[in-house]
C-alpha positions in Angstrom: 23.9 -0.7 -1.5 21.6 -3.3 -3.0 21.7 -4.1 -6.6 19.0 -2.3 -8.6 17.1 -4.2 -11.2 17.8 -3.1 -14.8 14.9 -2.3 -17.0 14.0 -4.8 -19.7 14.5 -2.5 -22.6 12.6 -3.8 -25.6 13.6 -0.9 -27.8 11.3 0.8 -30.2 9.5 -2.4 -30.9 8.6 -3.0 -27.3 4.9 -2.8 -28.3 5.2 -6.0 -30.3 5.1 -8.2 -27.2 2.2 -8.9 -24.9 2.5 -5.9 -22.5 0.1 -3.6 -24.5 -2.3 -6.6 -25.0 -2.4 -7.0 -21.2 -3.0 -3.3 -20.9 -5.9 -3.5 -23.4 -7.6 -6.3 -21.4 -7.4 -4.6 -17.9 -8.3 -1.1 -19.4 -11.3 -2.7 -21.0 -12.4 -4.3 -17.7 -12.1 -0.8 -16.1 -14.2 0.6 -18.9 -16.9 -2.0 -18.5 -16.9 -1.5 -14.7 -17.8 2.1 -15.2 -20.1 1.9 -18.2 -22.4 -0.6 -16.5 -23.3 1.7 -13.5 -23.8 4.5 -16.0 -26.3 2.3 -17.9 -28.0 1.6 -14.6 -28.6 5.3 -14.1 -25.6 6.4 -11.9 -25.1 10.1 -12.6 -22.0 10.7 -10.5 -19.7 13.0 -12.6 -16.6 11.1 -11.4 -18.0 7.9 -12.8 -18.8 9.5 -16.2 -15.3 11.1 -16.3 -13.7 7.8 -15.4 -15.5 6.1 -18.2 -14.3 8.7 -20.7 -10.7 8.2 -19.5 -11.1 4.4 -19.6 -12.2 4.6 -23.3 -9.1 6.8 -24.0 -6.9 4.2 -22.1 -8.3 1.3 -24.2 -7.7 3.3 -27.3 -4.1 4.1 -26.3 -3.3 0.5 -25.5 -4.8 -0.7 -28.8 -2.7 1.8 -30.7 0.4 0.6 -28.9 -0.5 -3.0 -29.5 -0.8 -2.5 -33.3 2.3 -0.2 -33.4 0.2 2.8 -34.4 1.8 4.8 -31.7 5.4 4.5 -30.5 5.8 3.9 -26.8 7.3 7.4 -26.2 4.1 8.9 -27.6 1.5 6.2 -26.6 3.0 5.8 -23.1 2.0 9.2 -21.8 -1.5 8.7 -23.2 -2.0 5.3 -21.5 -0.3 6.4 -18.3 -2.3 9.6 -18.0 -5.7 8.2 -18.9 -5.2 5.1 -16.6 -4.1 7.3 -13.7 -7.3 9.5 -14.2 -9.4 6.3 -14.2 -7.9 5.4 -10.9 -8.4 8.9 -9.5 -12.0 9.2 -10.7 -12.9 5.8 -9.4 -11.3 6.6 -6.0 -13.2 9.9 -5.9 -16.5 8.2 -6.7 -16.0 5.6 -3.9 -15.1 8.3 -1.4 -18.3 10.2 -2.3 -20.3 7.1 -1.7 -20.9 5.7 -5.2 -20.4 1.9 -5.4 -22.2 0.9 -8.6 -23.1 -2.4 -7.0 -24.5 -5.4 -8.9 -25.9 -8.6 -7.6 -24.6 -11.9 -8.9 -27.8 -13.8 -9.5 -26.6 -17.3 -8.8 -24.6 -16.5 -5.7 -26.4 -13.5 -4.3 -23.2 -11.6 -3.8 -23.1 -7.8 -4.1 -20.0 -6.5 -6.1 -19.0 -2.9 -6.3 -18.2 -2.2 -10.0 -16.6 1.2 -9.1 -14.2 -0.6 -6.8 -13.5 -3.0 -9.6 -12.7 0.0 -11.9 -10.4 1.3 -9.1 -8.4 -2.0 -9.0 -8.3 -2.5 -12.8 -7.4 1.2 -13.3 -4.5 0.8 -10.9 -3.4 -2.4 -12.8 -3.7 -0.6 -16.2 -1.6 2.2 -14.8 1.1 -0.2 -13.7 1.1 -1.9 -17.2 1.2 1.5 -18.9 4.3 2.4 -16.9 5.9 -0.9 -17.8 5.1 -0.4 -21.5 6.5 3.1 -21.4 9.7 1.8 -19.7 10.2 -0.8 -22.5 9.7 -3.7 -20.2 9.1 -7.0 -22.0 6.3 -9.4 -21.5 8.6 -11.7 -19.5 9.8 -8.8 -17.5 6.2 -7.9 -16.6 5.5 -11.5 -15.6 8.5 -11.5 -13.4 7.6 -8.3 -11.7 4.0 -9.4 -11.2 5.2 -12.7 -9.6 7.5 -10.8 -7.3 4.8 -8.3 -6.3 2.4 -11.2 -5.5 5.1 -12.9 -3.5 5.8 -9.8 -1.5 2.1 -9.1 -1.1 1.6 -12.6 0.3 4.5 -12.1 2.6 3.0 -8.9 4.0 -0.3 -10.7 4.7 1.5 -13.7 6.2 2.9 -11.2 8.7 -0.7 -10.3 9.8 -1.6 -14.0 10.1 1.6 -14.6 12.2 0.6 -11.9 14.6 -2.7 -13.6 15.3 -1.1 -17.0 15.7 1.5 -15.7 18.1 -1.2 -13.9 20.0 -2.9 -17.2 20.7 0.3 -18.8 21.9 1.2 -15.9 24.2 -2.3 -15.0 25.5 -3.5 -18.5 26.4 -0.7 -19.3 28.9 -1.1 -15.9 30.5 -4.9 -16.3 30.8 -4.3 -19.7 32.4 -2.1 -18.1 35.0 -3.6 -14.7 35.8 -7.2 -15.2 34.6 -9.1 -12.4 33.0 -6.8 -9.7 31.6 -7.2 -5.9 32.1 -7.3 -3.8 28.9 -3.8 -2.6 29.7 -2.5 -6.1 30.0 -4.3 -7.2 26.8 -2.8 -4.2 24.9 0.7 -5.1 26.1 0.3 -8.7 25.1 -1.0 -7.7 21.7 2.1 -5.6 21.0 4.4 -8.3 22.2 2.6 -10.7 19.8 2.9 -8.0 17.1 6.6 -7.8 17.4 7.2 -11.6 17.7 4.9 -12.3 14.7 6.4 -9.8 12.3 9.9 -10.5 13.5 9.5 -14.3 13.0 8.1 -13.8 9.5 10.9 -11.4 8.5 13.7 -13.6 9.8 12.1 -16.8 8.6 11.7 -15.5 5.1 15.4 -14.4 5.0 16.4 -17.9 6.2 14.2 -19.5 3.6 15.8 -17.5 0.9 19.3 -18.2 2.1 20.1 -14.8 3.6 21.7 -14.3 7.0 21.2 -11.5 9.5 23.8 -9.3 7.6 20.9 -8.7 5.2 19.4 -6.4 7.8 20.6 -2.9 7.3 21.4 -1.6 10.8 24.1 1.1 11.3 25.1 3.1 14.3 23.1 6.3 14.4 25.1 9.4 13.3 24.3 13.1 12.8 23.2 12.1 9.3 20.7 9.7 10.9 19.3 12.4 13.1 19.0 14.7 10.2 17.1 12.2 8.1 14.9 11.4 11.1 13.9 15.0 11.6 13.4 15.5 7.9 11.3 12.3 7.7 9.0 13.5 10.5 8.5 16.9 8.8 7.7 15.2 5.5 5.3 12.7 7.0 3.4 15.4 9.0 3.4 17.5 5.9 2.0 14.7 3.7 -0.6 13.9 6.4 -1.7 17.5 6.5 -1.8 17.7 2.7 -4.0 14.6 2.4 -6.3 15.8 5.2 -6.7 19.2 3.5 -7.4 17.5 0.1 -10.0 15.2 1.6 -11.7 18.0 3.6 -11.8 20.1 0.5 -13.5 17.2 -1.4 -15.9 16.8 1.5 -14.6 13.3 2.3 -14.3 12.0 5.9 -11.6 9.6 7.0 -12.0 6.4 9.0 -10.7 6.2 12.5 -7.9 3.8 13.3 -9.0 1.0 15.6 -6.3 1.8 18.1 -7.4 5.4 18.3 -11.0 4.3 18.9 -9.8 2.1 21.7 -7.8 4.9 23.3 -10.9 7.1 23.2 -12.6 4.6 25.4 -9.6 4.1 27.8 -6.9 6.8 27.8 -4.6 4.7 30.1 -3.8 2.6 27.0 -1.4 5.3 25.8 0.9 4.3 28.6 1.5 1.0 26.6 0.9 2.3 23.1 3.4 5.2 23.0 6.5 3.1 24.0 5.3 0.2 21.9 5.1 2.4 18.8 8.7 3.5 19.3 10.2 0.1 20.4 8.0 -2.5 18.6 5.7 -1.2 15.9 8.1 1.2 14.1 11.1 -1.1 14.1 9.3 -4.4 13.3 7.0 -3.0 10.6 10.0 -1.3 8.9 12.0 -4.6 9.2 9.4 -6.5 7.3 8.0 -4.0 4.9 11.1 -2.0 4.1 14.3 -4.1 4.9 12.8 -7.3 3.6 10.0 -6.6 1.2 11.2 -3.3 -0.3 14.8 -4.5 -0.5 13.8 -7.8 -2.1 11.9 -5.8 -4.7 15.2 -4.0 -5.7 16.2 -7.2 -7.5 13.2 -6.9 -9.9 12.1 -3.3 -9.9 13.9 0.0 -10.1 14.6 1.3 -6.6 11.9 4.0 -6.8 9.6 1.4 -8.3 10.3 -0.8 -5.3 9.3 2.1 -3.0 5.9 2.4 -4.7 5.2 -1.4 -4.9 6.2 -1.9 -1.2 3.9 1.0 -0.3 1.0 -0.7 -2.1 1.7 -3.8 0.0 2.0 -1.8 3.2 -1.2 0.1 2.5 -3.1 -3.1 1.7 -2.2 -4.8 4.9 -3.6 -1.8 6.9 -7.1 -2.1 5.4 -8.3 -4.0 8.5 -7.1 -1.4 10.9 -9.3 1.2 9.3 -12.3 -0.9 8.7 -14.3 1.1 11.2 -16.4 3.0 8.6 -17.7 2.9 5.1 -15.6 2.1 2.0 -15.1 5.8 1.1 -13.8 6.7 4.6 -11.5 3.7 4.6 -10.1 4.6 1.2 -9.5 8.2 2.3 -7.6 7.0 5.3 -5.5 4.5 3.2 -4.5 7.4 1.0 -2.7 8.8 4.1 -1.1 5.5 4.9 0.2 5.3 1.3 1.7 8.7 1.5 3.3 7.8 4.9 4.8 4.7 3.3 6.1 6.5 0.3 8.1 8.8 2.7 9.4 5.9 4.8 10.3 3.9 1.7 12.2 6.9 0.2 14.1 7.5 3.4 15.1 3.8 3.5 16.1 3.9 -0.1 18.2 7.0 0.5 20.0 5.8 3.6 20.0 2.0 3.3 19.7 2.1 7.1 16.7 0.5 8.8 17.3 2.6 11.9 16.2 5.8 10.2 12.7 4.8 8.9 12.2 2.8 12.2 12.8 5.9 14.2 10.6 8.1 12.0 7.8 5.6 11.9 7.8 4.8 15.6 8.1 8.5 16.6 5.4 9.6 14.2 3.0 7.0 15.5 3.8 7.8 19.1 3.3 11.6 18.6 -0.2 10.9 17.3 -1.2 9.7 20.7 0.6 12.3 22.8 -2.5 14.7 22.7 -4.5 12.0 24.6 -2.2 12.7 27.6 -2.8 16.4 27.6 
């Protein structure tokens, strides 16, 4: 079992360092991002509620910064209010409120509500760190590791595209124009080679050998965790869908599903690829490499959450088939899925289990197209 990072316990005087100061800054940014649209005439209740909670968050961080509140008292205030800023901002985006402003010099349109979503999420992370007694240096170290793992996740996406060029061009030179089925097969081969190369290359760069990869022979326990994982993922997916439907929010369609609707034969490649390539290789990179590396800096459950943020972020492009609200609603489901997969990996320390769960879940989503 991997070593778990120990919390930087600053004791009762943890508020004396820079963590609450950082929280004050990002919470203030979230507050501004919500107050400006309100001043412009936005009357969405979620934006107004988010602004109220942002003010409360700023006040909580200021009280922590000046030791007016101890962290065991101020922590729940900043965590709760920052979480509600995040929820309200997400709700406003899903309901179609952007609060956009135009930068006069550049002509760019920026969504301030999306800005409050990002800064609210950051404030929540800082509030949790402050409540846990993490020092300023500890926060910096965790931020650096998060950015490193986030960059690694996106390098995986870039590697897929690069490998696709090297694989597709020779094939095109030999066989000429590809059918949709052939193109789909090549894309999955490139997917596996790209993610696998990045995962193994990163381990080599950091001085780890292949023993770092947690592969154990499947047992009855593996089967049990796989079945439980599938139940949990489908349950989480249903719960998110019911929640979004109740809120009147539509979800974006995954680009692969959209392709299958145009050509059902693609499932003949997609279903086995999900089980043999997508599930194993995504779990290798995002769980066995990224999440496991995060164990050295975060608590194990903290690593599950941070790895899930990275996993969700790299899937933005796959759901960019609709508006921002629909994309965000779909990503909520991806985040829930990743939390389940990350927890299963954390509990078993066996890559085989989340790989089976992930691949089987993805494959089962396409089975109805065969009926």
